[in-house]
Predicted model as a PDB file, atoms N, CA, C, CB and O in Angstrom, pLDDT in the B-factor column:
MODEL        1                                                                  
ATOM      1  N   MET A   1     -12.504  60.408  91.932  1.00 67.00           N  
ATOM      2  CA  MET A   1     -11.094  60.627  91.646  1.00 67.00           C  
ATOM      3  C   MET A   1     -10.256  59.690  92.517  1.00 67.00           C  
ATOM      4  CB  MET A   1     -10.702  62.114  91.890  1.00 67.00           C  
ATOM      5  O   MET A   1     -10.638  59.358  93.639  1.00 67.00           O  
ATOM      6  N   ASN A   2      -9.128  59.280  91.992  1.00 89.00           N  
ATOM      7  CA  ASN A   2      -8.189  58.420  92.691  1.00 89.00           C  
ATOM      8  C   ASN A   2      -7.591  59.168  93.889  1.00 89.00           C  
ATOM      9  CB  ASN A   2      -7.073  57.940  91.731  1.00 89.00           C  
ATOM     10  O   ASN A   2      -7.114  60.294  93.748  1.00 89.00           O  
ATOM     11  N   LYS A   3      -7.620  58.534  95.069  1.00 93.00           N  
ATOM     12  CA  LYS A   3      -7.160  59.177  96.304  1.00 93.00           C  
ATOM     13  C   LYS A   3      -5.675  59.564  96.224  1.00 93.00           C  
ATOM     14  CB  LYS A   3      -7.392  58.244  97.501  1.00 93.00           C  
ATOM     15  O   LYS A   3      -5.282  60.626  96.706  1.00 93.00           O  
ATOM     16  N   GLU A   4      -4.865  58.706  95.619  1.00 95.00           N  
ATOM     17  CA  GLU A   4      -3.434  59.008  95.505  1.00 95.00           C  
ATOM     18  C   GLU A   4      -3.194  60.211  94.593  1.00 95.00           C  
ATOM     19  CB  GLU A   4      -2.670  57.785  94.971  1.00 95.00           C  
ATOM     20  O   GLU A   4      -2.302  61.020  94.848  1.00 95.00           O  
ATOM     21  N   ILE A   5      -3.983  60.325  93.545  1.00 95.00           N  
ATOM     22  CA  ILE A   5      -3.862  61.479  92.651  1.00 95.00           C  
ATOM     23  C   ILE A   5      -4.289  62.747  93.385  1.00 95.00           C  
ATOM     24  CB  ILE A   5      -4.717  61.279  91.370  1.00 95.00           C  
ATOM     25  O   ILE A   5      -3.643  63.787  93.258  1.00 95.00           O  
ATOM     26  N   GLU A   6      -5.377  62.661  94.152  1.00 96.00           N  
ATOM     27  CA  GLU A   6      -5.826  63.829  94.926  1.00 96.00           C  
ATOM     28  C   GLU A   6      -4.742  64.282  95.895  1.00 96.00           C  
ATOM     29  CB  GLU A   6      -7.124  63.505  95.698  1.00 96.00           C  
ATOM     30  O   GLU A   6      -4.499  65.480  96.037  1.00 96.00           O  
ATOM     31  N   LYS A   7      -4.086  63.330  96.566  1.00 97.00           N  
ATOM     32  CA  LYS A   7      -3.012  63.676  97.500  1.00 97.00           C  
ATOM     33  C   LYS A   7      -1.839  64.321  96.766  1.00 97.00           C  
ATOM     34  CB  LYS A   7      -2.539  62.427  98.260  1.00 97.00           C  
ATOM     35  O   LYS A   7      -1.267  65.298  97.248  1.00 97.00           O  
ATOM     36  N   ALA A   8      -1.479  63.777  95.601  1.00 97.00           N  
ATOM     37  CA  ALA A   8      -0.352  64.312  94.835  1.00 97.00           C  
ATOM     38  C   ALA A   8      -0.646  65.725  94.342  1.00 97.00           C  
ATOM     39  CB  ALA A   8      -0.030  63.398  93.646  1.00 97.00           C  
ATOM     40  O   ALA A   8       0.205  66.609  94.437  1.00 97.00           O  
ATOM     41  N   VAL A   9      -1.852  65.937  93.815  1.00 97.00           N  
ATOM     42  CA  VAL A   9      -2.229  67.271  93.333  1.00 97.00           C  
ATOM     43  C   VAL A   9      -2.271  68.257  94.504  1.00 97.00           C  
ATOM     44  CB  VAL A   9      -3.608  67.227  92.611  1.00 97.00           C  
ATOM     45  O   VAL A   9      -1.779  69.379  94.386  1.00 97.00           O  
ATOM     46  N   GLY A  10      -2.848  67.850  95.617  1.00 98.00           N  
ATOM     47  CA  GLY A  10      -2.889  68.705  96.802  1.00 98.00           C  
ATOM     48  C   GLY A  10      -1.496  69.069  97.284  1.00 98.00           C  
ATOM     49  O   GLY A  10      -1.231  70.217  97.639  1.00 98.00           O  
ATOM     50  N   ASN A  11      -0.609  68.086  97.293  1.00 98.00           N  
ATOM     51  CA  ASN A  11       0.773  68.339  97.705  1.00 98.00           C  
ATOM     52  C   ASN A  11       1.458  69.301  96.740  1.00 98.00           C  
ATOM     53  CB  ASN A  11       1.560  67.021  97.788  1.00 98.00           C  
ATOM     54  O   ASN A  11       2.212  70.174  97.168  1.00 98.00           O  
ATOM     55  N   ASN A  12       1.203  69.148  95.441  1.00 98.00           N  
ATOM     56  CA  ASN A  12       1.761  70.076  94.459  1.00 98.00           C  
ATOM     57  C   ASN A  12       1.289  71.502  94.742  1.00 98.00           C  
ATOM     58  CB  ASN A  12       1.364  69.655  93.030  1.00 98.00           C  
ATOM     59  O   ASN A  12       2.078  72.446  94.684  1.00 98.00           O  
ATOM     60  N   ILE A  13       0.000  71.653  95.046  1.00 98.00           N  
ATOM     61  CA  ILE A  13      -0.539  72.990  95.341  1.00 98.00           C  
ATOM     62  C   ILE A  13       0.146  73.562  96.576  1.00 98.00           C  
ATOM     63  CB  ILE A  13      -2.078  72.934  95.553  1.00 98.00           C  
ATOM     64  O   ILE A  13       0.494  74.743  96.600  1.00 98.00           O  
ATOM     65  N   ARG A  14       0.342  72.731  97.606  1.00 98.00           N  
ATOM     66  CA  ARG A  14       1.027  73.200  98.828  1.00 98.00           C  
ATOM     67  C   ARG A  14       2.439  73.675  98.496  1.00 98.00           C  
ATOM     68  CB  ARG A  14       1.081  72.072  99.896  1.00 98.00           C  
ATOM     69  O   ARG A  14       2.846  74.763  98.904  1.00 98.00           O  
ATOM     70  N   ILE A  15       3.182  72.856  97.756  1.00 98.00           N  
ATOM     71  CA  ILE A  15       4.560  73.209  97.395  1.00 98.00           C  
ATOM     72  C   ILE A  15       4.600  74.509  96.589  1.00 98.00           C  
ATOM     73  CB  ILE A  15       5.214  72.068  96.591  1.00 98.00           C  
ATOM     74  O   ILE A  15       5.411  75.392  96.868  1.00 98.00           O  
ATOM     75  N   LEU A  16       3.730  74.622  95.597  1.00 98.00           N  
ATOM     76  CA  LEU A  16       3.685  75.823  94.764  1.00 98.00           C  
ATOM     77  C   LEU A  16       3.303  77.047  95.585  1.00 98.00           C  
ATOM     78  CB  LEU A  16       2.697  75.635  93.612  1.00 98.00           C  
ATOM     79  O   LEU A  16       3.867  78.126  95.405  1.00 98.00           O  
ATOM     80  N   ARG A  17       2.340  76.872  96.488  1.00 98.00           N  
ATOM     81  CA  ARG A  17       1.903  77.983  97.349  1.00 98.00           C  
ATOM     82  C   ARG A  17       3.051  78.439  98.238  1.00 98.00           C  
ATOM     83  CB  ARG A  17       0.688  77.566  98.216  1.00 98.00           C  
ATOM     84  O   ARG A  17       3.298  79.637  98.375  1.00 98.00           O  
ATOM     85  N   GLU A  18       3.751  77.485  98.842  1.00 98.00           N  
ATOM     86  CA  GLU A  18       4.856  77.834  99.742  1.00 98.00           C  
ATOM     87  C   GLU A  18       6.006  78.499  98.980  1.00 98.00           C  
ATOM     88  CB  GLU A  18       5.365  76.579 100.470  1.00 98.00           C  
ATOM     89  O   GLU A  18       6.637  79.418  99.502  1.00 98.00           O  
ATOM     90  N   ARG A  19       6.283  78.049  97.759  1.00 98.00           N  
ATOM     91  CA  ARG A  19       7.331  78.681  96.946  1.00 98.00           C  
ATOM     92  C   ARG A  19       7.035  80.149  96.694  1.00 98.00           C  
ATOM     93  CB  ARG A  19       7.484  77.951  95.616  1.00 98.00           C  
ATOM     94  O   ARG A  19       7.945  80.976  96.642  1.00 98.00           O  
ATOM     95  N   LYS A  20       5.742  80.470  96.535  1.00 97.00           N  
ATOM     96  CA  LYS A  20       5.326  81.851  96.284  1.00 97.00           C  
ATOM     97  C   LYS A  20       5.162  82.643  97.580  1.00 97.00           C  
ATOM     98  CB  LYS A  20       4.021  81.870  95.501  1.00 97.00           C  
ATOM     99  O   LYS A  20       4.799  83.819  97.567  1.00 97.00           O  
ATOM    100  N   LYS A  21       5.441  81.959  98.717  1.00 98.00           N  
ATOM    101  CA  LYS A  21       5.323  82.576 100.043  1.00 98.00           C  
ATOM    102  C   LYS A  21       3.914  83.098 100.304  1.00 98.00           C  
ATOM    103  CB  LYS A  21       6.329  83.714 100.185  1.00 98.00           C  
ATOM    104  O   LYS A  21       3.724  84.198 100.823  1.00 98.00           O  
ATOM    105  N   VAL A  22       2.931  82.279  99.928  1.00 98.00           N  
ATOM    106  CA  VAL A  22       1.517  82.590 100.131  1.00 98.00           C  
ATOM    107  C   VAL A  22       0.999  81.642 101.210  1.00 98.00           C  
ATOM    108  CB  VAL A  22       0.687  82.452  98.788  1.00 98.00           C  
ATOM    109  O   VAL A  22       1.190  80.430 101.118  1.00 98.00           O  
ATOM    110  N   THR A  23       0.349  82.187 102.222  1.00 98.00           N  
ATOM    111  CA  THR A  23      -0.225  81.342 103.270  1.00 98.00           C  
ATOM    112  C   THR A  23      -1.559  80.755 102.799  1.00 98.00           C  
ATOM    113  CB  THR A  23      -0.420  82.151 104.580  1.00 98.00           C  
ATOM    114  O   THR A  23      -2.149  81.220 101.824  1.00 98.00           O  
ATOM    115  N   GLN A  24      -2.015  79.735 103.506  1.00 98.00           N  
ATOM    116  CA  GLN A  24      -3.331  79.168 103.212  1.00 98.00           C  
ATOM    117  C   GLN A  24      -4.402  80.238 103.375  1.00 98.00           C  
ATOM    118  CB  GLN A  24      -3.630  77.957 104.132  1.00 98.00           C  
ATOM    119  O   GLN A  24      -5.352  80.299 102.594  1.00 98.00           O  
ATOM    120  N   GLU A  25      -4.249  81.071 104.381  1.00 98.00           N  
ATOM    121  CA  GLU A  25      -5.211  82.143 104.653  1.00 98.00           C  
ATOM    122  C   GLU A  25      -5.288  83.123 103.482  1.00 98.00           C  
ATOM    123  CB  GLU A  25      -4.830  82.891 105.941  1.00 98.00           C  
ATOM    124  O   GLU A  25      -6.376  83.509 103.055  1.00 98.00           O  
ATOM    125  N   ILE A  26      -4.135  83.515 102.974  1.00 98.00           N  
ATOM    126  CA  ILE A  26      -4.099  84.462 101.849  1.00 98.00           C  
ATOM    127  C   ILE A  26      -4.673  83.820 100.589  1.00 98.00           C  
ATOM    128  CB  ILE A  26      -2.652  84.944 101.588  1.00 98.00           C  
ATOM    129  O   ILE A  26      -5.434  84.455  99.860  1.00 98.00           O  
ATOM    130  N   LEU A  27      -4.311  82.564 100.332  1.00 98.00           N  
ATOM    131  CA  LEU A  27      -4.849  81.882  99.160  1.00 98.00           C  
ATOM    132  C   LEU A  27      -6.367  81.798  99.249  1.00 98.00           C  
ATOM    133  CB  LEU A  27      -4.243  80.475  99.023  1.00 98.00           C  
ATOM    134  O   LEU A  27      -7.061  82.068  98.269  1.00 98.00           O  
ATOM    135  N   ALA A  28      -6.886  81.427 100.415  1.00 98.00           N  
ATOM    136  CA  ALA A  28      -8.336  81.344 100.594  1.00 98.00           C  
ATOM    137  C   ALA A  28      -8.986  82.705 100.376  1.00 98.00           C  
ATOM    138  CB  ALA A  28      -8.676  80.813 101.995  1.00 98.00           C  
ATOM    139  O   ALA A  28     -10.026  82.800  99.723  1.00 98.00           O  
ATOM    140  N   ALA A  29      -8.379  83.758 100.918  1.00 98.00           N  
ATOM    141  CA  ALA A  29      -8.934  85.113 100.764  1.00 98.00           C  
ATOM    142  C   ALA A  29      -8.967  85.535  99.297  1.00 98.00           C  
ATOM    143  CB  ALA A  29      -8.111  86.125 101.580  1.00 98.00           C  
ATOM    144  O   ALA A  29      -9.952  86.114  98.836  1.00 98.00           O  
ATOM    145  N   LYS A  30      -7.892  85.246  98.566  1.00 98.00           N  
ATOM    146  CA  LYS A  30      -7.851  85.614  97.148  1.00 98.00           C  
ATOM    147  C   LYS A  30      -8.868  84.805  96.343  1.00 98.00           C  
ATOM    148  CB  LYS A  30      -6.437  85.401  96.579  1.00 98.00           C  
ATOM    149  O   LYS A  30      -9.474  85.326  95.407  1.00 98.00           O  
ATOM    150  N   LEU A  31      -9.054  83.544  96.702  1.00 98.00           N  
ATOM    151  CA  LEU A  31     -10.080  82.735  96.046  1.00 98.00           C  
ATOM    152  C   LEU A  31     -11.468  83.308  96.332  1.00 98.00           C  
ATOM    153  CB  LEU A  31      -9.997  81.265  96.516  1.00 98.00           C  
ATOM    154  O   LEU A  31     -12.311  83.375  95.438  1.00 98.00           O  
ATOM    155  N   GLN A  32     -11.704  83.723  97.585  1.00 98.00           N  
ATOM    156  CA  GLN A  32     -13.000  84.300  97.969  1.00 98.00           C  
ATOM    157  C   GLN A  32     -13.287  85.580  97.193  1.00 98.00           C  
ATOM    158  CB  GLN A  32     -13.034  84.587  99.477  1.00 98.00           C  
ATOM    159  O   GLN A  32     -14.400  85.779  96.707  1.00 98.00           O  
ATOM    160  N   VAL A  33     -12.288  86.441  97.079  1.00 98.00           N  
ATOM    161  CA  VAL A  33     -12.445  87.704  96.351  1.00 98.00           C  
ATOM    162  C   VAL A  33     -12.833  87.446  94.899  1.00 98.00           C  
ATOM    163  CB  VAL A  33     -11.147  88.529  96.414  1.00 98.00           C  
ATOM    164  O   VAL A  33     -13.519  88.251  94.269  1.00 98.00           O  
ATOM    165  N   ASN A  34     -12.376  86.302  94.382  1.00 96.00           N  
ATOM    166  CA  ASN A  34     -12.662  85.947  92.990  1.00 96.00           C  
ATOM    167  C   ASN A  34     -13.883  85.041  92.845  1.00 96.00           C  
ATOM    168  CB  ASN A  34     -11.459  85.269  92.378  1.00 96.00           C  
ATOM    169  O   ASN A  34     -14.094  84.446  91.787  1.00 96.00           O  
ATOM    170  N   GLY A  35     -14.682  84.934  93.898  1.00 96.00           N  
ATOM    171  CA  GLY A  35     -15.963  84.251  93.792  1.00 96.00           C  
ATOM    172  C   GLY A  35     -16.038  82.820  94.278  1.00 96.00           C  
ATOM    173  O   GLY A  35     -17.092  82.194  94.165  1.00 96.00           O  
ATOM    174  N   CYS A  36     -14.949  82.276  94.819  1.00 96.00           N  
ATOM    175  CA  CYS A  36     -14.993  80.910  95.356  1.00 96.00           C  
ATOM    176  C   CYS A  36     -15.361  80.958  96.835  1.00 96.00           C  
ATOM    177  CB  CYS A  36     -13.626  80.186  95.155  1.00 96.00           C  
ATOM    178  O   CYS A  36     -14.758  81.695  97.615  1.00 96.00           O  
ATOM    179  N   ASP A  37     -16.352  80.169  97.205  1.00 94.00           N  
ATOM    180  CA  ASP A  37     -16.758  80.076  98.609  1.00 94.00           C  
ATOM    181  C   ASP A  37     -15.876  79.022  99.270  1.00 94.00           C  
ATOM    182  CB  ASP A  37     -18.291  79.715  98.751  1.00 94.00           C  
ATOM    183  O   ASP A  37     -16.221  77.840  99.280  1.00 94.00           O  
ATOM    184  N   ILE A  38     -14.734  79.445  99.825  1.00 97.00           N  
ATOM    185  CA  ILE A  38     -13.744  78.521 100.372  1.00 97.00           C  
ATOM    186  C   ILE A  38     -13.110  79.135 101.615  1.00 97.00           C  
ATOM    187  CB  ILE A  38     -12.658  78.178  99.316  1.00 97.00           C  
ATOM    188  O   ILE A  38     -12.965  80.353 101.720  1.00 97.00           O  
ATOM    189  N   THR A  39     -12.741  78.276 102.544  1.00 97.00           N  
ATOM    190  CA  THR A  39     -12.101  78.717 103.787  1.00 97.00           C  
ATOM    191  C   THR A  39     -10.649  78.256 103.817  1.00 97.00           C  
ATOM    192  CB  THR A  39     -12.864  78.177 105.022  1.00 97.00           C  
ATOM    193  O   THR A  39     -10.221  77.457 102.983  1.00 97.00           O  
ATOM    194  N   ARG A  40      -9.905  78.766 104.781  1.00 98.00           N  
ATOM    195  CA  ARG A  40      -8.526  78.316 104.959  1.00 98.00           C  
ATOM    196  C   ARG A  40      -8.500  76.833 105.271  1.00 98.00           C  
ATOM    197  CB  ARG A  40      -7.830  79.110 106.075  1.00 98.00           C  
ATOM    198  O   ARG A  40      -7.624  76.107 104.801  1.00 98.00           O  
ATOM    199  N   SER A  41      -9.456  76.387 106.060  1.00 98.00           N  
ATOM    200  CA  SER A  41      -9.554  74.971 106.412  1.00 98.00           C  
ATOM    201  C   SER A  41      -9.765  74.102 105.169  1.00 98.00           C  
ATOM    202  CB  SER A  41     -10.701  74.751 107.409  1.00 98.00           C  
ATOM    203  O   SER A  41      -9.196  73.015 105.067  1.00 98.00           O  
ATOM    204  N   ALA A  42     -10.573  74.576 104.235  1.00 98.00           N  
ATOM    205  CA  ALA A  42     -10.803  73.836 102.991  1.00 98.00           C  
ATOM    206  C   ALA A  42      -9.528  73.772 102.160  1.00 98.00           C  
ATOM    207  CB  ALA A  42     -11.935  74.487 102.176  1.00 98.00           C  
ATOM    208  O   ALA A  42      -9.248  72.748 101.537  1.00 98.00           O  
ATOM    209  N   VAL A  43      -8.750  74.857 102.143  1.00 98.00           N  
ATOM    210  CA  VAL A  43      -7.471  74.847 101.427  1.00 98.00           C  
ATOM    211  C   VAL A  43      -6.550  73.800 102.049  1.00 98.00           C  
ATOM    212  CB  VAL A  43      -6.801  76.255 101.460  1.00 98.00           C  
ATOM    213  O   VAL A  43      -5.880  73.054 101.334  1.00 98.00           O  
ATOM    214  N   ALA A  44      -6.519  73.745 103.378  1.00 98.00           N  
ATOM    215  CA  ALA A  44      -5.694  72.750 104.071  1.00 98.00           C  
ATOM    216  C   ALA A  44      -6.124  71.334 103.693  1.00 98.00           C  
ATOM    217  CB  ALA A  44      -5.783  72.943 105.599  1.00 98.00           C  
ATOM    218  O   ALA A  44      -5.279  70.465 103.478  1.00 98.00           O  
ATOM    219  N   LYS A  45      -7.426  71.101 103.611  1.00 98.00           N  
ATOM    220  CA  LYS A  45      -7.939  69.775 103.247  1.00 98.00           C  
ATOM    221  C   LYS A  45      -7.599  69.424 101.806  1.00 98.00           C  
ATOM    222  CB  LYS A  45      -9.453  69.714 103.451  1.00 98.00           C  
ATOM    223  O   LYS A  45      -7.307  68.266 101.507  1.00 98.00           O  
ATOM    224  N   ILE A  46      -7.632  70.394 100.919  1.00 98.00           N  
ATOM    225  CA  ILE A  46      -7.237  70.169  99.527  1.00 98.00           C  
ATOM    226  C   ILE A  46      -5.778  69.725  99.481  1.00 98.00           C  
ATOM    227  CB  ILE A  46      -7.449  71.454  98.671  1.00 98.00           C  
ATOM    228  O   ILE A  46      -5.423  68.786  98.768  1.00 98.00           O  
ATOM    229  N   GLU A  47      -4.944  70.411 100.249  1.00 98.00           N  
ATOM    230  CA  GLU A  47      -3.511  70.140 100.210  1.00 98.00           C  
ATOM    231  C   GLU A  47      -3.141  68.749 100.719  1.00 98.00           C  
ATOM    232  CB  GLU A  47      -2.785  71.170 101.016  1.00 98.00           C  
ATOM    233  O   GLU A  47      -2.090  68.223 100.353  1.00 98.00           O  
ATOM    234  N   VAL A  48      -3.977  68.152 101.546  1.00 97.00           N  
ATOM    235  CA  VAL A  48      -3.698  66.794 102.041  1.00 97.00           C  
ATOM    236  C   VAL A  48      -4.584  65.743 101.369  1.00 97.00           C  
ATOM    237  CB  VAL A  48      -3.894  66.737 103.557  1.00 97.00           C  
ATOM    238  O   VAL A  48      -4.571  64.574 101.753  1.00 97.00           O  
ATOM    239  N   GLY A  49      -5.355  66.170 100.364  1.00 95.00           N  
ATOM    240  CA  GLY A  49      -6.164  65.228  99.603  1.00 95.00           C  
ATOM    241  C   GLY A  49      -7.455  64.806 100.254  1.00 95.00           C  
ATOM    242  O   GLY A  49      -8.014  63.768  99.900  1.00 95.00           O  
ATOM    243  N   GLN A  50      -7.944  65.589 101.203  1.00 96.00           N  
ATOM    244  CA  GLN A  50      -9.196  65.260 101.899  1.00 96.00           C  
ATOM    245  C   GLN A  50     -10.411  65.966 101.317  1.00 96.00           C  
ATOM    246  CB  GLN A  50      -9.075  65.608 103.357  1.00 96.00           C  
ATOM    247  O   GLN A  50     -11.538  65.702 101.737  1.00 96.00           O  
ATOM    248  N   ARG A  51     -10.199  66.852 100.365  1.00 96.00           N  
ATOM    249  CA  ARG A  51     -11.315  67.582  99.755  1.00 96.00           C  
ATOM    250  C   ARG A  51     -11.076  67.666  98.250  1.00 96.00           C  
ATOM    251  CB  ARG A  51     -11.468  69.013 100.378  1.00 96.00           C  
ATOM    252  O   ARG A  51      -9.961  67.921  97.793  1.00 96.00           O  
ATOM    253  N   HIS A  52     -12.140  67.448  97.498  1.00 94.00           N  
ATOM    254  CA  HIS A  52     -12.059  67.542  96.042  1.00 94.00           C  
ATOM    255  C   HIS A  52     -11.878  68.993  95.612  1.00 94.00           C  
ATOM    256  CB  HIS A  52     -13.317  66.944  95.389  1.00 94.00           C  
ATOM    257  O   HIS A  52     -12.322  69.920  96.289  1.00 94.00           O  
ATOM    258  N   LEU A  53     -11.224  69.165  94.487  1.00 94.00           N  
ATOM    259  CA  LEU A  53     -11.084  70.480  93.863  1.00 94.00           C  
ATOM    260  C   LEU A  53     -12.150  70.657  92.797  1.00 94.00           C  
ATOM    261  CB  LEU A  53      -9.674  70.657  93.253  1.00 94.00           C  
ATOM    262  O   LEU A  53     -12.460  69.724  92.056  1.00 94.00           O  
ATOM    263  N   TYR A  54     -12.704  71.841  92.722  1.00 95.00           N  
ATOM    264  CA  TYR A  54     -13.662  72.169  91.676  1.00 95.00           C  
ATOM    265  C   TYR A  54     -12.920  72.865  90.542  1.00 95.00           C  
ATOM    266  CB  TYR A  54     -14.814  73.063  92.225  1.00 95.00           C  
ATOM    267  O   TYR A  54     -11.916  73.536  90.785  1.00 95.00           O  
ATOM    268  N   PRO A  55     -13.396  72.716  89.311  1.00 96.00           N  
ATOM    269  CA  PRO A  55     -12.699  73.334  88.169  1.00 96.00           C  
ATOM    270  C   PRO A  55     -12.437  74.826  88.331  1.00 96.00           C  
ATOM    271  CB  PRO A  55     -13.496  73.117  86.920  1.00 96.00           C  
ATOM    272  O   PRO A  55     -11.353  75.300  87.988  1.00 96.00           O  
ATOM    273  N   ASP A  56     -13.407  75.573  88.845  1.00 96.00           N  
ATOM    274  CA  ASP A  56     -13.186  77.013  89.006  1.00 96.00           C  
ATOM    275  C   ASP A  56     -12.082  77.293  90.021  1.00 96.00           C  
ATOM    276  CB  ASP A  56     -14.483  77.707  89.438  1.00 96.00           C  
ATOM    277  O   ASP A  56     -11.346  78.269  89.878  1.00 96.00           O  
ATOM    278  N   GLU A  57     -11.959  76.452  91.043  1.00 97.00           N  
ATOM    279  CA  GLU A  57     -10.893  76.619  92.032  1.00 97.00           C  
ATOM    280  C   GLU A  57      -9.525  76.358  91.402  1.00 97.00           C  
ATOM    281  CB  GLU A  57     -11.117  75.674  93.229  1.00 97.00           C  
ATOM    282  O   GLU A  57      -8.565  77.082  91.667  1.00 97.00           O  
ATOM    283  N   ILE A  58      -9.442  75.334  90.578  1.00 97.00           N  
ATOM    284  CA  ILE A  58      -8.175  75.007  89.917  1.00 97.00           C  
ATOM    285  C   ILE A  58      -7.730  76.166  89.033  1.00 97.00           C  
ATOM    286  CB  ILE A  58      -8.311  73.713  89.079  1.00 97.00           C  
ATOM    287  O   ILE A  58      -6.564  76.562  89.056  1.00 97.00           O  
ATOM    288  N   ILE A  59      -8.655  76.702  88.261  1.00 98.00           N  
ATOM    289  CA  ILE A  59      -8.342  77.820  87.364  1.00 98.00           C  
ATOM    290  C   ILE A  59      -7.825  79.016  88.165  1.00 98.00           C  
ATOM    291  CB  ILE A  59      -9.591  78.226  86.541  1.00 98.00           C  
ATOM    292  O   ILE A  59      -6.821  79.629  87.801  1.00 98.00           O  
ATOM    293  N   LEU A  60      -8.518  79.339  89.256  1.00 98.00           N  
ATOM    294  CA  LEU A  60      -8.117  80.495  90.057  1.00 98.00           C  
ATOM    295  C   LEU A  60      -6.804  80.249  90.804  1.00 98.00           C  
ATOM    296  CB  LEU A  60      -9.216  80.847  91.049  1.00 98.00           C  
ATOM    297  O   LEU A  60      -5.984  81.161  90.912  1.00 98.00           O  
ATOM    298  N   ILE A  61      -6.592  79.047  91.317  1.00 98.00           N  
ATOM    299  CA  ILE A  61      -5.330  78.741  91.999  1.00 98.00           C  
ATOM    300  C   ILE A  61      -4.175  78.923  91.023  1.00 98.00           C  
ATOM    301  CB  ILE A  61      -5.338  77.292  92.573  1.00 98.00           C  
ATOM    302  O   ILE A  61      -3.143  79.494  91.373  1.00 98.00           O  
ATOM    303  N   LYS A  62      -4.353  78.439  89.802  1.00 98.00           N  
ATOM    304  CA  LYS A  62      -3.331  78.596  88.756  1.00 98.00           C  
ATOM    305  C   LYS A  62      -3.023  80.081  88.549  1.00 98.00           C  
ATOM    306  CB  LYS A  62      -3.804  77.947  87.418  1.00 98.00           C  
ATOM    307  O   LYS A  62      -1.858  80.474  88.494  1.00 98.00           O  
ATOM    308  N   GLN A  63      -4.064  80.899  88.435  1.00 98.00           N  
ATOM    309  CA  GLN A  63      -3.878  82.330  88.193  1.00 98.00           C  
ATOM    310  C   GLN A  63      -3.262  83.032  89.401  1.00 98.00           C  
ATOM    311  CB  GLN A  63      -5.211  82.980  87.840  1.00 98.00           C  
ATOM    312  O   GLN A  63      -2.342  83.836  89.247  1.00 98.00           O  
ATOM    313  N   ILE A  64      -3.756  82.738  90.589  1.00 98.00           N  
ATOM    314  CA  ILE A  64      -3.276  83.400  91.804  1.00 98.00           C  
ATOM    315  C   ILE A  64      -1.809  83.086  92.061  1.00 98.00           C  
ATOM    316  CB  ILE A  64      -4.118  82.979  93.009  1.00 98.00           C  
ATOM    317  O   ILE A  64      -1.031  83.973  92.411  1.00 98.00           O  
ATOM    318  N   LEU A  65      -1.432  81.819  91.886  1.00 98.00           N  
ATOM    319  CA  LEU A  65      -0.053  81.423  92.156  1.00 98.00           C  
ATOM    320  C   LEU A  65       0.876  81.642  90.959  1.00 98.00           C  
ATOM    321  CB  LEU A  65      -0.014  79.971  92.565  1.00 98.00           C  
ATOM    322  O   LEU A  65       2.096  81.537  91.089  1.00 98.00           O  
ATOM    323  N   GLY A  66       0.293  81.949  89.789  1.00 98.00           N  
ATOM    324  CA  GLY A  66       1.104  82.188  88.601  1.00 98.00           C  
ATOM    325  C   GLY A  66       1.865  80.947  88.164  1.00 98.00           C  
ATOM    326  O   GLY A  66       3.047  81.013  87.827  1.00 98.00           O  
ATOM    327  N   VAL A  67       1.166  79.807  88.174  1.00 98.00           N  
ATOM    328  CA  VAL A  67       1.782  78.531  87.801  1.00 98.00           C  
ATOM    329  C   VAL A  67       1.043  77.940  86.595  1.00 98.00           C  
ATOM    330  CB  VAL A  67       1.764  77.533  89.001  1.00 98.00           C  
ATOM    331  O   VAL A  67       0.048  78.493  86.128  1.00 98.00           O  
ATOM    332  N   THR A  68       1.546  76.819  86.109  1.00 98.00           N  
ATOM    333  CA  THR A  68       0.922  76.150  84.972  1.00 98.00           C  
ATOM    334  C   THR A  68       0.072  74.972  85.460  1.00 98.00           C  
ATOM    335  CB  THR A  68       1.997  75.666  83.966  1.00 98.00           C  
ATOM    336  O   THR A  68       0.215  74.506  86.590  1.00 98.00           O  
ATOM    337  N   TYR A  69      -0.799  74.515  84.590  1.00 98.00           N  
ATOM    338  CA  TYR A  69      -1.576  73.314  84.904  1.00 98.00           C  
ATOM    339  C   TYR A  69      -0.649  72.113  85.062  1.00 98.00           C  
ATOM    340  CB  TYR A  69      -2.628  73.040  83.806  1.00 98.00           C  
ATOM    341  O   TYR A  69      -0.896  71.242  85.895  1.00 98.00           O  
ATOM    342  N   ASP A  70       0.415  72.063  84.265  1.00 98.00           N  
ATOM    343  CA  ASP A  70       1.373  70.970  84.375  1.00 98.00           C  
ATOM    344  C   ASP A  70       1.977  70.905  85.778  1.00 98.00           C  
ATOM    345  CB  ASP A  70       2.481  71.128  83.330  1.00 98.00           C  
ATOM    346  O   ASP A  70       2.158  69.824  86.337  1.00 98.00           O  
ATOM    347  N   GLU A  71       2.285  72.072  86.336  1.00 98.00           N  
ATOM    348  CA  GLU A  71       2.858  72.097  87.696  1.00 98.00           C  
ATOM    349  C   GLU A  71       1.839  71.591  88.720  1.00 98.00           C  
ATOM    350  CB  GLU A  71       3.319  73.533  88.069  1.00 98.00           C  
ATOM    351  O   GLU A  71       2.208  70.886  89.659  1.00 98.00           O  
ATOM    352  N   ILE A  72       0.590  71.938  88.551  1.00 98.00           N  
ATOM    353  CA  ILE A  72      -0.450  71.495  89.486  1.00 98.00           C  
ATOM    354  C   ILE A  72      -0.694  70.009  89.363  1.00 98.00           C  
ATOM    355  CB  ILE A  72      -1.751  72.254  89.246  1.00 98.00           C  
ATOM    356  O   ILE A  72      -0.823  69.314  90.371  1.00 98.00           O  
ATOM    357  N   PHE A  73      -0.760  69.508  88.133  1.00 97.00           N  
ATOM    358  CA  PHE A  73      -1.155  68.118  87.897  1.00 97.00           C  
ATOM    359  C   PHE A  73       0.010  67.153  87.674  1.00 97.00           C  
ATOM    360  CB  PHE A  73      -2.059  68.061  86.718  1.00 97.00           C  
ATOM    361  O   PHE A  73      -0.213  66.024  87.238  1.00 97.00           O  
ATOM    362  N   ASP A  74       1.229  67.563  87.955  1.00 95.00           N  
ATOM    363  CA  ASP A  74       2.385  66.684  87.788  1.00 95.00           C  
ATOM    364  C   ASP A  74       2.356  65.573  88.835  1.00 95.00           C  
ATOM    365  CB  ASP A  74       3.702  67.487  87.890  1.00 95.00           C  
ATOM    366  O   ASP A  74       2.754  65.767  89.984  1.00 95.00           O  
ATOM    367  N   VAL A  75       1.874  64.405  88.409  1.00 87.00           N  
ATOM    368  CA  VAL A  75       1.801  63.255  89.327  1.00 87.00           C  
ATOM    369  C   VAL A  75       2.705  62.152  88.833  1.00 87.00           C  
ATOM    370  CB  VAL A  75       0.350  62.735  89.462  1.00 87.00           C  
ATOM    371  O   VAL A  75       2.791  61.097  89.460  1.00 87.00           O  
TER     372      VAL A  75                                                      
ENDMDL                                                                          
END                                                                             
């Protein structure tokens, strides 16, 4: 994946998460409850484009934050 796209998508997730007043810790916990093996540190790395997103994580982030795919992938 293109590094600039990863950074943009990660930044979108951070912005969307903060708008919903959800911490990285809470997002990670909700992802874990739904079957994703992820830590708060991994969420932080996603948000700065240092870690790839897996399809199941994208689907769950969309559901947890109540956002659209367009909002996540708006680059």
